[in-house]
N, C-alpha and C positions, 0 to 999 in steps of 0.2 A: 628806550629799551636797550638794555645792555646786550650786546651780542659779541661772542668771541668765537674764533675759529682756530683750531689747533691741527697742524699737520705733522705727521710722524715720518721720520726716516725709516726705511724698511728695516724691521727687526726680526731676526730669526729666533723666536722664543717659543718653546713648547709649552702649552698650557691646557689644562682641563680642570673642571671644578670638582672638588672632592668634598666640600662642606656645604651644609645647607644654609647657614646664616640665619636660621630660625631662632627665635627667642624661646628656649625651653630649659627648664631646670634640669641639671644633670645630663644635658644633651651631649652626645659624643659625635663629633664630626665624622662623616664618611671619609670621610677621608679616611745683621741680627745681633741682638744682644744675646749671645748663646753661650754654650759651655766653653770656658776659656781653654786655650787661646784661639784654637782653630776649629772648634766644634767636633774634634775627633778624640775619642777616649778609648782606651783598651779595657777589656773585661779584667776583673781583678785576679782571676785564676787562669792559668795557662795550660793548654794541652797542645800537642803538635798540630800544625795546620794540615788540613786535608789536601790531597792532590785534586786539582780541579778537573772537571770532565770536559773542559773546552766548550761548554755550552752555557749561555746565560739563561737562567731559569727563574721564573717567578711563581709564587703560589697562585692557585686558581681553583675555583669551585665550579665544576661542570654543571651542577644542579641549579646555578643561579645565572641571571642574565649579565651580559656585558653592556647593556644599554645604560648610559650614564644618567639618563633622565629618570628612569624607573628603578634602577638597581640600588641595592642597599648592602650587598655583601662587600665588606671592606677590602678583601683581597682582590675581588673582581673590579672594584672601582679603582684600585691602584693600577691594574692592568689597563683599564679603560682610559686612564689619563695619558696613555701612549697612543691612543686611537683618536682622541677628540681634543679640540682646542676651543677657546672662547674668543670673544671679541677682544678681551683683555686678559692678562694674567697679573697676579700679584707678586711683587718681588719680596725680598726679605723684610722690608719695612712697611709692607701692606700698601705700597704705592702701585697704581695700575700701570701696566706696561702693554702697549698695543701689540696684538697678535694678528687677528683677522680684520682689524679696523685700520683703514688707511689714514683717515682723518675724521674729525667731527666738529660740529658747531653747536653751541649751546645758547639758547635765547632765554635770558633771565633765569638760568639754571632750572627751567621748568620744561622746556622742549629741546630735545637733543636730536640732531640728525647725524647718523653715523654712515660714513662711506665705506663700503666693504671692499677689501682688496680684490683685485682682479686676478684671474688665472690661478686661483688656489685649487689644487687638485683634491678631489674627494676620493674616498676609497673605492667607489663603484665606477670610476672612470669619468664621472661628470666633474664639472667645476662648481665651486661654491657660489651661491646666489644670495641676493638680499632676501629672497623669499625663504631660503633655508634658515637664515639668521632670525627673521621675524617669527617664523614657525617655531623655532626652538625657544625663543624668549616667551612667546605666548603659551607654549606647552609648559614651560617652567613655572609660569604664574599660576597654573592650575594644579600644580603638584605640591603637596605638603613639604616635600624635600627642599624646595626653593621658595615657596610662596612667602614665607616670613620676610625675607630680604627684599622681595619685589612688591610688597603691599603698596608701595608709593607709586607704582606705575598704573596709569589709567588706560593707556592704549599703546599698542605697538603695530606699526604698519610698514610695508615694504613698497618701494618704488623700483621695480626691476629695470625701468628704462635708464635710470642714472645710478643704479646700484646702491641705493641708500635705504637705511632703516630709520624711521622716525619714532622716537619714544617720548610720550607725553606723561608728565608727572602730576600728581595731585597736590604736591607741595615742593618747593624748590629743593634741589639737592645738587650742590656744586661738585660733588665727588661721586656722581652716579657710576662712572666707569669702574670704580673699585668694586661694584657689585656685579659687574658683567663679565666675570670669569666663568659664566654659565657655559657648559659644553654645547657646541653647535653640531646638530645632526642633520642629516638629509630630511627635507620636508616629507612628512608622511611616515617617518620612522618610529613613531611612538611605541608601537607594539612589536618592533623587531628585536631579535636577540642581540644583534650587533649591527645597528644601522650604520650607513656610511658616514664617515667623519673626515676631517681634514688633517688629522694627526699623522705622524711619520710612519705609523705601523697599522696594518690591517689584520684582522683575525682570519685565520685559515686553518686547514687541517691537512696533515700529511700522513697517510697510512692510518687514518683514524686518530692520530695524535694532534691535539690542539697546539697552535703556535701563533705568534705574531710575525708577519713578514714585513720587511721594510717596503714602503710604498715607493716604487721607482719614480713616480712623478712628483714625489714630495720635493718642495723647493730647495731643501738642503739635504737631499738624500745622500750625496757624496760624503757628507760630514757625519753621518750617523755612526755610532760606535759598533752597532751589531746589524748584521744582515737579517738575522732572525732571533727571536726571543722565545724560548720554550716555556710552556705552561705545564704545571704539575699540580695535581690534586694533593693537598697536604693538610692534615688535621692539626689542631693545636698541639696534640700530644706527640705528633711526628716531627714537628718543626725543628726542634733542637737537634735531633739526630741528623735530619736531612741537611740542615744548614752546616753542621759540623763536618759532614761528609762532602760538602761542596755540591750537593744536588739541588739546593735552593741557594741562590746567590744574593738575594736582597729581600729584606722584609721590613715592614713598618710596624711600630708598636706605640701604644699609649702607655708610658711607664707608670702613670698615675691612675690608669683605668682599672676596670674590674679584673681584666686578665692581662697580666704582664708576663712576658716571656723572658726567661733568663738562660743564657748559654755561657758556658765557661771556656769556650774556645776563644783563643786570642783573635780578636777581630776589631773592626772599626765601627764606631758609633758616631753618627752625626745628628745634631739636634736642629730642629726648625721650629720657629715660633708660630703660634696660633692666636686667634682672637677669642679663645675660650677662657672665660673668666670664672675664678672661684671668688665668692663674696659672701658677706653676711647680709641677710635681709631682716627687716624688722616689722613687727606689728605695733600699732599705737593703742592697743586695747588697754595697756597700762599707762597711767598718766606720766610716769617717770620716763618712759620711752618716747613720749611725744616731745620731749625736750631735746633739741639737737645736741646740746653739750653732753648729755648723757650718752648719746650714740657715739659722739666723738671719743668719750672716755673708753667705751668698749673697743673702738678702733685702736686706741693706744694700748689696749691689753692684747692686741693681736701681733704676735712676733712673726712677721712675714718671712724674714730671712730663715728662721728656724724651720718654719713650715716648708718653704721652698727647698732649702738645702738638705735638711735632715729627713723630714717626713716624705717629701716628694722626690727624694734622691737626686736633687739638683735639676730635675726636668721641669723647671718652672722659673718664671721671672717674678720676683716679689713686686707687688703693685701697690704703691702708696696712693696713687691717684686712679681715677676711673678709667683712663686710657692706658694702653699697653706701653711700657717703656721701649718696646721695639718699634712703635709707630713712628713714621718718618719725621713728623713734626713735633714729636715729644721732646721736652727739654727737662732734664733732671733738676735744673734750677727751680722748677715749679714746686718741687716736693716740700721744701722747708720742713724737714723732720724736727721734732722737738729735741732740745739738747738733753733733756732728762725726762723720759716718759713718765716715770714715777711721780716726779714733782708736778708735771702737768696734770696728771690724773688727780692728784691730791688737790691741786688748785681748782679744778673743775668741781670736785666734791664740795669744797669749801664755798664756792660761789653758789652752788645749788642748795646749800644748807644740809647736805647729807652728813650724817654722823652715826656712830654706834650708840644711840641713846640708851638702849637697854642692856648694853654690855654682853650681847650674844655673839660678838665677833662679825656681825653683818650690819650693813648700813640701813638706816631708816631715813625718811624725809619728813620735814615738819609739815603740819597741816594747818589750815586756817583756823584760828581760834585757840591755838595752843595744842600741844601734844605732838605726836609723831605717828607715822604709819610705816609698817614693815612691808617689804615687797620681795618677791622671788621671781626670777626670770626663767621661763620654760624654753630651753634651747634644744632644737631638734636637728638631727642629721640622719642621712640614709645609712643603714647598716651594711649594705652590700659592698660599699667601697671602704675598706679598712683604713686607707690613708686619710680619707675625709673624716672618718670617725676619730682617728687619732688627732688630726688637726683641730677638730672641734673640741676634743677633750683638753688639748693644750690651752686653747683659748678660754675654755670654761674654768680650768684650774687657775689660770692667771686672774680671771675675774673674781673667783672666790678668795684668792690671796689678797686681792685689793679691797675686799669687803663687800663685793656684790654677790648676793645669794643667787647663783645661777645653777640650774639643775639640768643636766644633759639627758635627753631621751634619744637613744640610738634605735631607729625604727626601720623595720623592713620597708622595701620600696613602696608597696601598696599603702601601708599605713602612713608613711612619710608624705606621699602625695595627697592622701585624704586629709591629713592634718593641715597641709598647705591650703588646700581648696576650702576647708572649713574655717580657716583662720585660727586653728587651735595651736597657737605657738606665740612666743614673744620674739624669738630670734631663730633663724634657720641658716644652715650652711648650704649654699646653693652653687650651682654651676650652670653657665649659659654660654652659648656661642653668639658673640656680638657680631653684627654685620661688619664687613670690612670698611664701611664708611663711618664706623663708630657711632651709629645712631643708637643712643641709649634710652630712647623713648619708652620701650617696654619695661625698663627697670625703674624709671624715675617718675613717669607721668601717671596721674590717677587713671585707673582703668587699664593700664598696661598689662600685658599677659603675665608679667612677673610681679605685679603689684598685689601679691597674696595678702599682705598685712594691711592693705589700704593706707600705706604710708606715702604713696606718691603725692607729689606737690605740683600744682599748676604753675607755680613760680618758676619751674624749670623750663617751661615751654619757650619763652623768648630766647633763652640761652641755647637750647637745642636747635631752634629754628635758625638762629644766627649762625651757628656752627655749620649746619647742613647747607645753608644757602651760600656760604663763602665760596667764591669762585677763583680765588688766588691763594697760593700758599701762605702769603703774608696775612691775609684776612682770616684764613682757616686757622693759622697758628694763634693769632690773637683771640679768636672766638673759642678755640679749644682751651686756652689758658683760663678764660673767664668761666667756661663751663666746669672745668676741673676745680677751680677755686670755689664755685658755688656748691658743687657736689661734696667737696671736702668739708665746707662749713656746715651744710645742712645734714650731711651724713645719712641720707635716706638709705643708702647701702654703704657698706664698708668693703672696698676692694681688698683682696688678699693676694692673688697671684694670677698670672696668665700662664696657661699650660704650654709645654713644648712636647712635640712628638719626636721619636727617634727613628733613624734609618740605620739598619745593620747590614754591613757588607763584609766580605772576606778582606783580610789585610792585603794592602798593596794591589788590589784589583782595579779600583776606580779612583781617579782623581778628577778634580774640577767639578764635583757635584755642588749644586746650589739648591737644595730642596726648599720649597716654600709651601705655604698653606694651599696654594692653587695646585701645585704638582710636585711630587717627589722628583720628577724628571725635567724640571725647569732647566732650560738651556742644555738639554742632553747632547746637542751638537758640539758642545764644548768639552764633553767628557773625554778623558784619556783612559784607555783600558790597558793594563799591563800585558805585554806580549806573552808573558809566562802563563797567563790565564788560558790561552788557546792551545789545545793539544797539538804538539808537534809544530807549532808556529804556522798552522794551516790557514789562519784567518788572514784575509786581505781586505783592507779598508776600502 
């Protein structure tokens, strides 16, 4: 039996989970290869900068919970990430960094024993226990928000005598810690508005006004940039004005989502990577799409750079392979892009015998016994997201120019989902949040939650299993390469891009930010805040 033990040097890293990791089409996380060169950009139109009010203020919805396990309001979950931490956090390359975990051992990548750090203060005056950690993980397993990423867990138990938590899996996963940025709350806190956590700030009220106060017992309290963080109710329509006036100091947005916020005040924008994938999925109801080379040709009709840079306004990483280019073990040398996509597409058509036999400007394929058959491809996309619809239109237009009769249907959300569930499509433009261990089973295996077109192939199983079971970076890298090569060759799905989110702050207010998918406030103890931000220089660190 292979057994490994890993011990960590004490790391002061702030973390709380913001994304579900569930496999769902068009899922939006609750919540680096980034914008060049330092991930900070200025808005294109300039107006005078507002005078700060000397208070750091975040958006807040008083009508929604701050409980990170049950909450869904994106503004409140951003606030909650200052109150709660996980056993691990993800860095910019989606690598797990220990936070509340002192060390762990893994037996055959199937049974993990995590030792919880001692003397970690909780917001209610108690100390973190192994029972708190086990309670939180078991609670997460029962909630749709986290259940998708934790399906592989069979059992979680605590041993309070030695401060350990044991996690047993139903199949090996050598990178389980990447999934354990789940926020840890006090045992029994499932129904509380703001249960106790181990983060640097606690929720309180002063004169009826909500705020976050620095936890005096926090292990790095002396290094926190703010003694208190104010919370302010702010609707979407009010955000631009309040941000411009300096009354909201930081907000997060999904630039490619349904609601993007644009402000023309000169300010700083930082990008961070996510594991949210845009892709093309296929049905095999038409014989021509059951041929991998045909799906490869459609992939070659997909201009990822144009979609990422122009349609998604640069808030995305073009993805030629199934895994994110920001993933720590990813190697751009794996990509092997064609020297001439047009010639490669033409070569594929020639090998498949596709030609415009009837001179109607579209391709047909030869049939047994002589003759040919025409085909058209039904391509569906959700109408609510105009950027996705535009991206799908670009791909569809390219396919038509190459002789593929593709017909785009832009459907309202309900009709789009119905078409997926009924298999009423040939191609669909999808979005899903991939778990941080890059388990792509739901996309590629038969019966997966995203296998709408029954295109999944059991041949992927040994590649996925080998990748997940890898217990060293070298083995994981080699297995990832083989899985990516298999996915590129079979083209069950065509990856398009991985999304980035943006963080907006006033100019020259904060430096040292390292936002990640786990938390916008990752390494908040290393932030530097401009002295001019504080009225009259009254702030004392």
